PAMIVEX-187880 format. One record per residue (C-alpha): residue number from 1; x, y, z; residue in one letter. Coordinates in Angstrom, 1 decimal, decimal comma. Layout:
BEGIN
SEMI  num      px      py      pz  residu
SEMI  NUM       X       Y       Z       A
...
//
This chain:
BEGIN
SEMI  num      px      py      pz  residu
SEMI    1    -6,1   -19,8     7,3       M
SEMI    2    -6,9   -20,3     3,6       K
SEMI    3   -10,5   -21,4     4,0       N
SEMI    4   -11,9   -18,0     4,9       I
SEMI    5   -14,1   -16,6     2,2       K
SEMI    6   -13,0   -13,6     0,2       A
SEMI    7   -15,8   -11,3     1,3       Y
SEMI    8   -15,2   -12,2     4,9       D
SEMI    9   -11,5   -11,1     4,5       R
SEMI   10   -12,8    -7,9     2,9       L
SEMI   11   -14,9    -7,2     5,9       V
SEMI   12   -11,9    -7,7     8,2       I
SEMI   13    -9,7    -5,5     5,9       A
SEMI   14   -12,3    -2,7     6,2       R
SEMI   15   -12,7    -2,8    10,0       M
SEMI   16   -12,2     0,5    11,7       V
SEMI   17   -10,1    -1,3    14,4       E
SEMI   18    -7,6    -2,5    11,8       R
SEMI   19    -4,1    -1,1    12,4       P
SEMI   20    -3,1     1,9    10,2       T
SEMI   21     0,1     3,0     8,6       T
SEMI   22     0,9     5,2    11,6       L
SEMI   23     0,3     2,3    14,0       D
SEMI   24     2,9     0,2    12,2       Y
SEMI   25     5,3     3,1    11,9       I
SEMI   26     5,2     3,5    15,7       D
SEMI   27     5,8    -0,2    16,3       K
SEMI   28     8,4    -1,0    13,7       I
SEMI   29    10,6     2,0    13,2       F
SEMI   30    12,5     4,5    15,4       E
SEMI   31    12,6     8,3    15,3       N
SEMI   32    10,0     8,8    12,6       F
SEMI   33    10,1    12,3    11,2       Y
SEMI   34     7,1    13,2     9,1       E
SEMI   35     7,5    15,4     6,0       L
SEMI   36     4,6    17,3     4,4       H
SEMI   37     3,4    18,7     1,1       G
SEMI   38     4,0    18,1    -2,6       D
SEMI   39     5,6    21,5    -3,3       R
SEMI   40     2,9    22,2    -5,9       L
SEMI   41    -0,5    22,5    -4,2       F
SEMI   42    -0,8    21,4    -0,6       K
SEMI   43    -0,4    18,6     2,0       D
SEMI   44    -2,7    15,6     1,6       D
SEMI   45    -3,2    14,0     5,0       K
SEMI   46    -4,5    10,8     3,4       S
SEMI   47    -0,8    10,0     2,7       I
SEMI   48     1,8    10,2     5,4       V
SEMI   49     5,5    10,0     4,7       G
SEMI   50     8,9    10,7     6,2       G
SEMI   51    12,2     9,4     7,4       I
SEMI   52    12,9     6,9    10,1       A
SEMI   53    15,3     4,2    11,2       F
SEMI   54    14,8     0,5    10,7       L
SEMI   55    17,3    -1,5    12,8       N
SEMI   56    19,6     1,6    12,8       N
SEMI   57    19,3     2,0     9,0       R
SEMI   58    17,7     5,2     7,6       P
SEMI   59    14,7     4,5     5,4       V
SEMI   60    11,9     6,4     3,8       T
SEMI   61     8,3     5,4     4,7       I
SEMI   62     5,2     6,3     2,7       I
SEMI   63     1,8     5,1     3,6       G
SEMI   64    -1,9     5,7     3,0       I
SEMI   65    -3,6     6,6     6,2       Q
SEMI   66    -7,2     6,0     7,2       K
SEMI   67    -8,8     7,4    10,3       G
SEMI   68    -9,9     5,6    13,5       K
SEMI   69   -13,1     7,6    13,9       D
SEMI   70   -15,4     9,8    11,7       L
SEMI   71   -13,6    13,0    12,5       K
SEMI   72   -10,1    11,6    11,6       E
SEMI   73   -11,5     9,8     8,5       N
SEMI   74   -12,9    13,1     7,2       M
SEMI   75    -9,6    14,8     7,9       D
SEMI   76    -7,8    12,0     6,0       R
SEMI   77   -10,4    11,7     3,3       N
SEMI   78   -11,2     8,1     4,3       F
SEMI   79    -7,8     7,1     3,0       G
SEMI   80    -8,5     8,1    -0,6       S
SEMI   81    -5,6    10,3    -1,8       P
SEMI   82    -5,9    13,4    -4,0       N
SEMI   83    -3,3    14,1    -6,7       P
SEMI   84    -1,2    16,1    -4,2       E
SEMI   85    -0,9    13,0    -2,1       G
SEMI   86     0,6    10,9    -4,9       Y
SEMI   87     2,8    13,9    -5,8       R
SEMI   88     4,0    14,1    -2,2       K
SEMI   89     4,8    10,4    -2,2       A
SEMI   90     6,8    10,8    -5,4       L
SEMI   91     8,7    13,7    -4,0       R
SEMI   92     9,7    11,6    -1,0       L
SEMI   93    10,7     8,7    -3,3       M
SEMI   94    13,0    10,9    -5,3       K
SEMI   95    14,4    12,3    -2,1       Q
SEMI   96    15,1     8,7    -0,9       A
SEMI   97    16,8     7,9    -4,1       E
SEMI   98    19,0    11,0    -3,8       K
SEMI   99    20,2     9,9    -0,3       F
SEMI  100    20,2     6,2    -1,1       N
SEMI  101    17,5     5,3     1,4       R
SEMI  102    15,3     2,2     0,8       P
SEMI  103    11,6     2,9     0,4       I
SEMI  104     8,8     1,1     2,4       I
SEMI  105     5,2     1,7     1,4       C
SEMI  106     2,1     0,8     3,4       F
SEMI  107    -1,1     0,6     1,4       I
SEMI  108    -4,7     0,8     2,6       N
SEMI  109    -7,2     2,5     0,4       T
SEMI  110   -10,4     1,8    -1,4       S
SEMI  111    -9,1     3,8    -4,2       G
SEMI  112    -7,9     7,2    -5,3       A
SEMI  113   -10,3    10,1    -4,6       Y
SEMI  114   -12,6    10,6    -7,7       C
SEMI  115   -13,9    14,1    -6,8       G
SEMI  116   -14,2    16,9    -9,3       V
SEMI  117   -11,2    18,8    -7,8       G
SEMI  118    -9,0    15,7    -7,9       A
SEMI  119    -9,8    15,2   -11,6       E
SEMI  120    -9,2    18,9   -12,3       E
SEMI  121    -5,8    18,7   -10,7       R
SEMI  122    -4,8    15,6   -12,7       G
SEMI  123    -5,5    12,5   -10,7       Q
SEMI  124    -4,8    10,2   -13,6       G
SEMI  125    -1,6    11,9   -14,5       E
SEMI  126    -0,4    11,9   -10,9       A
SEMI  127    -0,9     8,1   -10,6       I
SEMI  128     0,6     7,4   -14,0       A
SEMI  129     3,7     9,4   -13,3       K
SEMI  130     4,2     7,5   -10,0       N
SEMI  131     4,1     4,2   -12,0       L
SEMI  132     6,6     5,5   -14,5       I
SEMI  133     9,0     7,0   -11,9       E
SEMI  134     8,8     4,0    -9,5       M
SEMI  135    10,0     1,7   -12,2       A
SEMI  136    13,2     3,8   -12,4       Q
SEMI  137    13,9     4,6    -8,8       I
SEMI  138    17,4     3,3    -8,0       K
SEMI  139    16,8     2,1    -4,4       V
SEMI  140    15,0    -0,9    -3,1       P
SEMI  141    11,2    -0,5    -2,8       I
SEMI  142     9,0    -2,8    -0,7       I
SEMI  143     5,2    -2,3    -0,7       S
SEMI  144     2,9    -3,9     1,9       I
SEMI  145    -0,9    -4,0     1,6       I
SEMI  146    -2,2    -3,8     5,1       I
SEMI  147    -5,9    -3,4     4,4       G
SEMI  148    -7,6    -2,6     1,2       E
SEMI  149    -5,6    -2,3    -2,0       G
SEMI  150    -8,0    -0,7    -4,4       G
SEMI  151    -7,3     0,0    -8,1       S
SEMI  152    -4,8     2,5    -9,3       G
SEMI  153    -5,0     4,3    -6,0       G
SEMI  154    -3,1     1,4    -4,5       A
SEMI  155    -1,0     0,6    -7,5       L
SEMI  156     0,5     4,1    -7,4       A
SEMI  157     2,5     2,9    -4,3       L
SEMI  158     2,8    -0,7    -5,2       A
SEMI  159     5,3    -0,8    -8,1       C
SEMI  160     8,0    -2,1    -5,9       G
SEMI  161    10,7    -4,8    -6,0       D
SEMI  162     8,6    -6,8    -3,5       R
SEMI  163     4,8    -6,6    -2,9       V
SEMI  164     3,5    -8,3     0,3       W
SEMI  165     0,1    -8,6     1,8       M
SEMI  166    -1,3    -9,1     5,3       L
SEMI  167    -3,3   -12,3     5,4       E
SEMI  168    -6,7   -10,6     5,6       N
SEMI  169    -5,9    -7,7     3,2       S
SEMI  170    -7,3    -7,5    -0,3       V
SEMI  171    -5,9    -6,2    -3,6       Y
SEMI  172    -8,1    -5,7    -6,7       S
SEMI  173    -8,9    -3,5    -9,7       I
SEMI  174   -12,1    -2,4    -8,0       L
SEMI  175   -14,3    -3,3    -5,1       S
SEMI  176   -16,7    -6,3    -5,3       P
SEMI  177   -19,6    -3,8    -5,0       E
SEMI  178   -18,3    -2,0    -8,1       G
SEMI  179   -17,7    -5,2   -10,0       F
SEMI  180   -21,2    -6,4    -9,3       A
SEMI  181   -22,7    -3,0   -10,1       S
SEMI  182   -20,9    -2,8   -13,5       I
SEMI  183   -21,1    -6,3   -14,8       L
SEMI  184   -24,3    -7,7   -13,1       L
SEMI  185   -26,1    -4,4   -12,5       K
SEMI  186   -26,7    -5,7    -9,0       D
SEMI  187   -24,4    -4,5    -6,1       P
SEMI  188   -26,1    -7,0    -3,8       S
SEMI  189   -24,2    -9,8    -5,5       K
SEMI  190   -20,9    -8,5    -4,1       S
SEMI  191   -20,4   -11,5    -1,8       K
SEMI  192   -20,7   -13,9    -4,7       E
SEMI  193   -18,4   -12,0    -7,1       V
SEMI  194   -15,7   -11,5    -4,4       A
SEMI  195   -15,1   -15,3    -4,6       E
SEMI  196   -14,4   -15,2    -8,3       I
SEMI  197   -12,4   -11,9    -8,4       M
SEMI  198    -9,2   -13,4    -6,9       G
SEMI  199    -8,7   -10,5    -4,4       I
SEMI  200    -7,2   -12,4    -1,4       T
SEMI  201    -3,6   -12,7    -0,5       A
SEMI  202    -3,7   -16,4    -1,1       Y
SEMI  203    -5,2   -15,9    -4,6       D
SEMI  204    -2,6   -13,4    -5,5       L
SEMI  205     0,3   -15,3    -4,1       Y
SEMI  206    -0,7   -18,4    -6,1       E
SEMI  207    -0,7   -16,2    -9,3       K
SEMI  208     2,7   -14,7    -8,5       G
SEMI  209     1,3   -11,1    -8,1       V
SEMI  210     2,7   -10,9    -4,6       I
SEMI  211     5,8   -12,4    -3,0       E
SEMI  212     4,8   -12,9     0,6       K
SEMI  213     1,8   -13,3     2,9       I
SEMI  214     2,2   -12,0     6,5       I
SEMI  215     0,0   -14,2     8,7       K
SEMI  216    -2,5   -12,6    11,1       E
SEMI  217    -4,0   -13,9    14,3       P
SEMI  218    -7,6   -15,2    14,2       K
SEMI  219   -10,0   -12,3    13,8       G
SEMI  220    -7,5    -9,9    12,2       G
SEMI  221    -4,4    -7,9    12,8       A
SEMI  222    -6,0    -5,7    15,4       H
SEMI  223    -6,1    -8,7    17,7       K
SEMI  224    -2,3    -8,5    18,1       S
SEMI  225    -0,6    -5,4    16,6       L
SEMI  226     2,7    -6,2    18,4       D
SEMI  227     2,8    -9,7    16,8       L
SEMI  228     2,2    -8,4    13,3       I
SEMI  229     4,7    -5,5    13,7       A
SEMI  230     7,4    -7,9    14,8       I
SEMI  231     6,8   -10,2    11,9       A
SEMI  232     6,8    -7,3     9,4       I
SEMI  233    10,0    -5,8    10,9       K
SEMI  234    11,9    -9,1    10,7       E
SEMI  235    10,8    -9,6     7,1       E
SEMI  236    11,8    -6,1     6,1       L
SEMI  237    15,2    -6,4     7,7       I
SEMI  238    15,9    -9,7     6,0       N
SEMI  239    14,6    -8,6     2,6       E
SEMI  240    16,4    -5,2     2,5       L
SEMI  241    19,7    -7,1     3,1       K
SEMI  242    19,0    -9,1    -0,1       I
SEMI  243    17,8    -6,1    -2,2       L
SEMI  244    20,6    -3,9    -1,0       S
SEMI  245    23,2    -6,4    -2,1       S
SEMI  246    22,1    -6,0    -5,7       K
SEMI  247    23,7    -3,5    -8,1       T
SEMI  248    21,4    -0,7    -9,2       K
SEMI  249    21,3    -2,1   -12,7       E
SEMI  250    20,2    -5,6   -11,5       D
SEMI  251    17,7    -4,0    -9,2       L
SEMI  252    16,0    -2,1   -12,0       L
SEMI  253    16,1    -5,0   -14,4       E
SEMI  254    14,5    -7,4   -12,0       E
SEMI  255    11,8    -4,8   -11,1       R
SEMI  256    11,2    -4,4   -14,8       Y
SEMI  257    10,9    -8,1   -15,4       Q
SEMI  258     8,7    -8,5   -12,4       R
SEMI  259     6,0    -6,3   -13,9       F
SEMI  260     6,6    -7,4   -17,5       R
SEMI  261     5,5   -11,0   -16,6       K
SEMI  262     2,0    -9,8   -16,0       F
//
């Protein structure tokens, strides 16, 4: 449904009932085995990752995880990763490359954590390194925005061969509240600026920023997780067949050209 306003989609994307990365992993993949830690500092629970099977094919899954209640959100830092989260993600990507496993990323974050500790441990460097390394990973990468796709915190997992969005997800350089605060000095105007920011799946599809929109039932993905999971699984199976048929040289060149056009 294209006629829903941008801010209304943002409200749906932020709903606590919205399915998380782990919900989709449970429905789409088999035998998921979670891996932990960045081998440098500690494990960041706001990013989950591991190995699973997709239609009997081994894949690496990495996703930003929000909580379903206050306790879990505090444990997962409300889905805002620290540098160790992005470094864990990169470690798993390099492991996937070593064993020739496709990478599937699920993205749902308002942005990378901007706390003092995160900055001291190199938040900007961690995100930048992910961008550089993802451009050179020699296996297929598909990134799916399932809720919020906020700023560099989302982009650090979205430099893939294909970027998809759920119909009611959003993807932007910053939140409408931040946009209104910075440019208009009035965060109450967030609803108005959301319409001009071009944050919806339909806006970004028309501009060529993403390749696919996964339709949702009326009211949002939480209304029928099974239906959305089936749709994502079918699309993943079909797209990985296409990407896996390419030579590593063609895969990297097409990924390079994809991002150069912006």
